[in-house]
N, C-alpha and C positions, 0 to 999 in steps of 0.2 A: 860134572854133569852139565854144566852150562854150555849152551851153544845157541846160535841164532835160530829161532823157531818162527817161521813165517805164519804158522797157524795161530800162534799166541800173540803176536805183535798187535797191540791196540785192542785186544780183547779185554772185557771187564769180567773179573772173577770175584765172586763173593765166597768167602771161606770162614767157617767157624773153627774155633780152637786153634787159632794161629798165633797165640802169644808164646808158645813153647813147643818143644818136641817136633813131631812129624809135621804139624800144621805150620809152624814157623819155618822149618826147613823148606817145605813145599812153597810157601809164600815167597820166600827169598828167591827161589829158583824160577818161579813163575814171573816175578818182577824182572829178574835178570834176562829172561827170555822175551821180554817186551810187553807183558800183561800189566794192566792197571788193576788194583785190588781194593776190595772193600772187606775189611776184617771185622768179624762179629765177636765181641768179647764182653765179659762181665765187668772187668776192672778197666777203668779209663786209663789209669796210670800205666798198667801193663800193656794195654793196647797201644798207647802212644809210644812207649818204648819199642814195641815190636814194629810199629809203623816206621819208626826212624831206621831200624835195622833193615827192613824190607826195602825202603826207598834207597838206602845206601847200597844195597845189593844190586840195584839197577843203575848205579852211577848217578842217582838223582833224577833219572828220567821218568820213573813210574809215578803215577798218582796213587796215593794210598789213603783211603777213607776209613774212618772208624765208626762203627755202629755198636751201640751198647745193648746187651741183652743178658739176662740171667736165664740160662736154658732150662732151669727148673721151674720157671714161671711162664705159663702160657700167655698171660697178659704182656709180659716183657718181650716174649718172642713176637707177639703180634705188633707191638710197638716198634720193634726193630725192623720187621717186615715193612711196616708203613713208612718208616724212615728211608729204607732202601728204595722203595717204589717212588717216593717223592724226590729222591736225589739221583737215581740212576735211570736214564732213559733206556738203557739196555743192560741185560745180564746175560753174558755168553756162557758162563760156567758157574754153577752153584756147587760148592764143596761142603758136604756135611761131615765135619771131622771131629767136632767136640765130643768128648766121651768121659765117663767116670765110672767108678765102682765104689759101692758103699758097704762096709763090713756089717754095719747094723742096719736093720730095716728102718728107713726114714720116710716120711711123707712130705710132699711138696706143699706149697700154699694152695694148690688145687686139690689136695687130698689124694694124690697119686703116689705110688711107690717111686722113690727117687731115681734109682738106676734106670728103670723103665722110662720114666719121664724125660730124663736127660738124654739117654742114648737112643731112644726110639721116637717118642712122641714129639720131642722138640724138632728133630730134623723132618719128621712127617709134616708137622704144622708149618714150619718155615718153607719147606718145598711147595706145599700146596698153596700157600699164600703168594708165592712168587711165580707160580706156574704160568699165569697169563703173560707176565713180562718175559719169561723165558721163551714162550711160544712166539711172542712178537719179535724177539731178538733174532730168530732164525738159526737153525742148526746148533741150538744150545745143548749143553750137557749138564746132567746132575750126577755127581759122584759122591758116594757115601763110603766112609771108612768102616769096613767090617773087620773081621778077625778070624784067624784059625780057631780061636776060642769058641766059635759057634758050634764046633763039634762036641762040646761038652753037653749041649742041650740034646741029648740022644733021643729024648721022647718028644721033641718039638716044643712048640709054645704051649704052656699050660693055660689054655683059655679059661679053665675053671678056677684058676688061681692067679689072676692078673695082678692082684695086689701083693703077690708073693708071700702071703702069710704062712702058708705051709712050707714053702721053699726055704724061708729063712729059719725055720724050726728044724730043718734037716740036720743030721750029724755034722759037726763042724770039722771033719777031717779035711785037711788042705783048704780050710776056709769054707768048705761045703756049700751052704746056701748062697752066700754072696758070690762065690765063683760061678756057681751054676746059673745064678740070676744074670750075671754079666754075660755068660755064654748065650743065654736066652735072648738078651737084647741084641747081641751081635747076629744071632740067627734072624731076628726081626729085621735087622738092616738089610739082609740078603733078600728076605721075602718081600720087603717093601720095594726093593729095587726091581724084583721080578714083576710085581703087580703094577708099579709105576710105568715100567717099560711097556706093558700090555696096554695100559690106558693112554699112553702117548703115541701109539702107533699112528703114523700118518701126519704127525704134527711137526716133524723136523727136530724134535727134542728127544734126546736119548738118555738112558739111565744106566749107570755102571756102579759096581762096588768092588772092593779089593781087600786083600789081606796084606798088611804092611810087613808081616813077620814079627818076630820078637824084637822090639826096639828099646834101646836104652833111653828112657825119657823120665820125666817126673811123675808119671802115672802112678796112682795108688800110693802116694806118699802121705796122705792125710788120714789114713785108716789104722793108725796105731803101729806099735813096735813090730808085731809079727808081720804085718803087711810090708813094712819097710825092709825088714830082714829078708823076706821072700823075694822082694824086687831086687835087693842088692845081689843076691845069689843069681837071679835070672839075668841081671845085667852083664854078668861075666860071660854069658853066651849070646848076648844080644848084638844086633847090628846098630849102626849109628842112625840118628834121625834122618840124616841125608840119604842113607841107603833105603830106609823105610819109606821115604817120600818119593823115591824114583818112580814107582808105579803110578802114584797119584799124579805127578807132573805129566807122565806119559799119557795117562787117560785124559788129562785136560787138553792136550794139544796134538795128539797123534792122529795122522790121517788114516792109520791102519784100522782104527775102530770106527771110522766115520759112519759105516753102514751097519754097525752092530749096536744092540741095545739089550739090556737085561743081564749082561754077563758078570761073572765073578772072576777076578784076576789075581795073580800073584807073580811077582818078578816079571812084569810086562808080558805075561802070557795068560791065556785063558786057563782057568783051573776049574775043577769039579768040586763043588761044596758037598757036604754031607747030605744024605738022603732027605732029612727033614727040611733042608733048604731048597729042595727041588719039588716041593709039594705045592702045586698051583692053587689047589683049593684052600690050603692053609694061608697062602698069600692073599687070596681074595677075602677070606674071613678076617685076617689081620687088618686089612685096609678098612673094612666096614667098622670093626671095633675101634680102630684108631680115629675114624671120623666121629664116632660117638664120644670117645674120651676127650677129644679136642673141641667138640662142638662145631666142627667145621661145616657140617650140613646146615647149620643155622645162619651161616654168613655167606654161603655160596649157592 
């Protein structure tokens, strides 16, 4: 995949979830193509190990900074955003890639359902806190890792059950509630991108999201034996992290999408998401609720 990319050379890319899987593969390729990176991770040890691999992929040329954040804690995300703003005079690309799924319903330190908090609210909060810097950087991009799994949320976002209390009580066929909740958060990623693009019109900053496909990663390995067995079977049909990262890298540097915003992509082409992901009113409502859940209105 590596080749010289004039649009990425010297650009500064902030990426979450870059210590393994798609994120690490993408970070290595971005560095190889001339970008400098800031990786956001929960574990300092894993982040430093990933940073060494990313720098090596660039032949030692890329600068790789580490910012620590627990994406399940809004205070931690805010602290990481403040560190990024203090350290980085420009952010050309922000990549919201970190994600997780939890088999049992868990609450964060903020009292929010964990999958929702990590997969949707954390990228919403981080993006919003970095928006001014992105605008100042000129022609910046925000890229969010969505999923084909958004199609599981056939009825859209359950705005009357944002804590997923009813959803986690649904029949556990094929992991039922947890799987549906994950799909709902991936739908939220697409709706977030839609509304973000609308709000960024005329600023020079664009928003994009993509489906990496079924990828063989360490995702869902901490949710018990059934989850591990399910993922082991799925990996037999999965693509490599490098293949899954191709569209992400393309979105970060391609001139082809310079004039586009709000799109959903797969395999470096525009794709059409499910009908609930094309609901502009739901996207607007989600944004307003997300502002309330993160308290962002109080600080901006």
